KELUM-135990 format. One record per residue (C-alpha): x, y, z. Coordinates in steps of 0.1 Angstrom, whole numbers, plus 2048, in hexadecimal, padded with zeros to 3 digits. Example, Ala and Ser with C-alpha at 12.3 -4.5 7.8 and 13.67 -1.06 7.14 Angstrom:
+-----+-----+-----+
!  c1 !  c2 !  c3 !
+-----+-----+-----+
! 87B ! 7D3 ! 84E !
! 889 ! 7F5 ! 847 !
+-----+-----+-----+
END
This chain:
+-----+-----+-----+
!  c1 !  c2 !  c3 !
+-----+-----+-----+
! 867 ! 80B ! 7C9 !
! 861 ! 824 ! 7E5 !
! 852 ! 820 ! 808 !
! 83E ! 835 ! 820 !
! 844 ! 833 ! 845 !
! 820 ! 825 ! 847 !
! 82D ! 805 ! 835 !
! 81D ! 80D ! 813 !
! 833 ! 808 ! 7F4 !
! 830 ! 819 ! 7D2 !
! 840 ! 80D ! 7B2 !
! 844 ! 82E ! 7A0 !
! 84A ! 81D ! 77F !
! 827 ! 80F ! 77C !
! 816 ! 824 ! 797 !
! 80C ! 806 ! 7AC !
! 806 ! 807 ! 7D2 !
! 806 ! 7EB ! 7EC !
! 811 ! 7E3 ! 80F !
! 834 ! 7D7 ! 817 !
! 83E ! 7B4 ! 820 !
! 847 ! 7C0 ! 843 !
! 823 ! 7CE ! 846 !
! 812 ! 7AE ! 83A !
! 827 ! 799 ! 852 !
! 81F ! 7B0 ! 86F !
! 7FA ! 7AE ! 867 !
! 7F8 ! 788 ! 864 !
! 7DD ! 777 ! 84F !
! 7CA ! 792 ! 83C !
! 7A5 ! 78B ! 83A !
! 796 ! 7AB ! 82B !
! 7A0 ! 7CB ! 81A !
! 78B ! 7EB ! 815 !
! 794 ! 7FA ! 7F3 !
! 78D ! 81D ! 7E6 !
! 779 ! 824 ! 7C6 !
! 78A ! 82B ! 7A5 !
! 78C ! 851 ! 7A0 !
! 790 ! 859 ! 7C5 !
! 7AC ! 872 ! 7CE !
! 7C0 ! 871 ! 7ED !
! 7D9 ! 889 ! 7FC !
! 7FA ! 87D ! 80A !
! 7F5 ! 86A ! 82B !
! 7CF ! 86A ! 827 !
! 7BD ! 84A ! 82E !
! 7B4 ! 837 ! 80F !
! 7A8 ! 816 ! 81D !
! 7AD ! 7FC ! 838 !
! 7BA ! 7D9 ! 83B !
! 7AD ! 7BF ! 853 !
! 7C0 ! 7A1 ! 860 !
! 7B9 ! 787 ! 87A !
! 7CD ! 79D ! 892 !
! 7C0 ! 7C0 ! 88B !
! 7B3 ! 7DB ! 873 !
! 7CD ! 7F3 ! 865 !
! 7C7 ! 813 ! 852 !
! 7D7 ! 818 ! 830 !
! 7E6 ! 83A ! 82A !
! 7EF ! 849 ! 808 !
! 815 ! 84B ! 805 !
! 811 ! 86A ! 7EF !
! 7F5 ! 87D ! 7DE !
! 7E3 ! 865 ! 7C6 !
! 7C5 ! 85F ! 7B0 !
! 7B9 ! 83B ! 7AF !
! 7B8 ! 82E ! 78B !
! 7B4 ! 808 ! 793 !
! 7AE ! 7F3 ! 7B2 !
! 7B9 ! 7CE ! 7B5 !
! 796 ! 7BE ! 7B4 !
! 7A5 ! 79C ! 7BB !
! 7AB ! 7A7 ! 7DF !
! 786 ! 7AA ! 7E5 !
! 783 ! 784 ! 7E3 !
! 7A7 ! 77A ! 7EB !
! 7B6 ! 794 ! 803 !
! 7CF ! 77A ! 80E !
! 7E2 ! 77F ! 7ED !
! 7F2 ! 79C ! 800 !
! 802 ! 784 ! 818 !
! 811 ! 76E ! 7FD !
! 81A ! 788 ! 7E3 !
! 81A ! 7AB ! 7F1 !
! 82F ! 7B9 ! 7D4 !
! 820 ! 7A5 ! 7B7 !
! 7FC ! 79A ! 7B6 !
! 7F5 ! 7AA ! 7D8 !
! 7F7 ! 7CE ! 7CC !
! 7DA ! 7E3 ! 7D8 !
! 7D7 ! 801 ! 7C0 !
! 7E3 ! 80F ! 7A0 !
! 7E4 ! 835 ! 7A2 !
! 7EC ! 856 ! 791 !
! 807 ! 868 ! 7A5 !
! 7FA ! 88C ! 7AA !
! 81A ! 89B ! 7B8 !
! 83A ! 88B ! 7AC !
! 84F ! 8A0 ! 7C5 !
! 840 ! 88C ! 7E1 !
! 853 ! 86D ! 7D5 !
! 873 ! 87D ! 7E2 !
! 865 ! 87B ! 805 !
! 860 ! 855 ! 804 !
! 87A ! 83C ! 810 !
! 88E ! 826 ! 7F8 !
! 890 ! 801 ! 800 !
! 8B0 ! 803 ! 814 !
! 8A3 ! 820 ! 829 !
! 882 ! 80E ! 82F !
! 892 ! 7ED ! 839 !
! 8A8 ! 7FF ! 851 !
! 88A ! 811 ! 861 !
! 875 ! 7F2 ! 865 !
! 893 ! 7DF ! 874 !
! 892 ! 7F8 ! 891 !
! 86D ! 7F2 ! 898 !
+-----+-----+-----+
END
């Protein structure tokens, strides 16, 4: 698993994207998520949606250049799944990675945890 500095993770094995446990804890209770459409293409660091909690609304940024192949439709009715299982049932998108080289620019888990511990 790799992480962006914007707290989005990508599992490169099955090309799944979600937000980190740190991000969901910081947001608090998630009440709504705005998801893109299947087939949409996003460049690295381009906004692909937003996530609303009882505390705030946060923008979701693509960790790398992607094409959306599936959205987690369960989140439309149950966005709180992200709070309880951000790495399992709380995934947000399944994607096609458009530039594999961009994976090298993402953080591994150890680097990400070190970075968020300094926030």
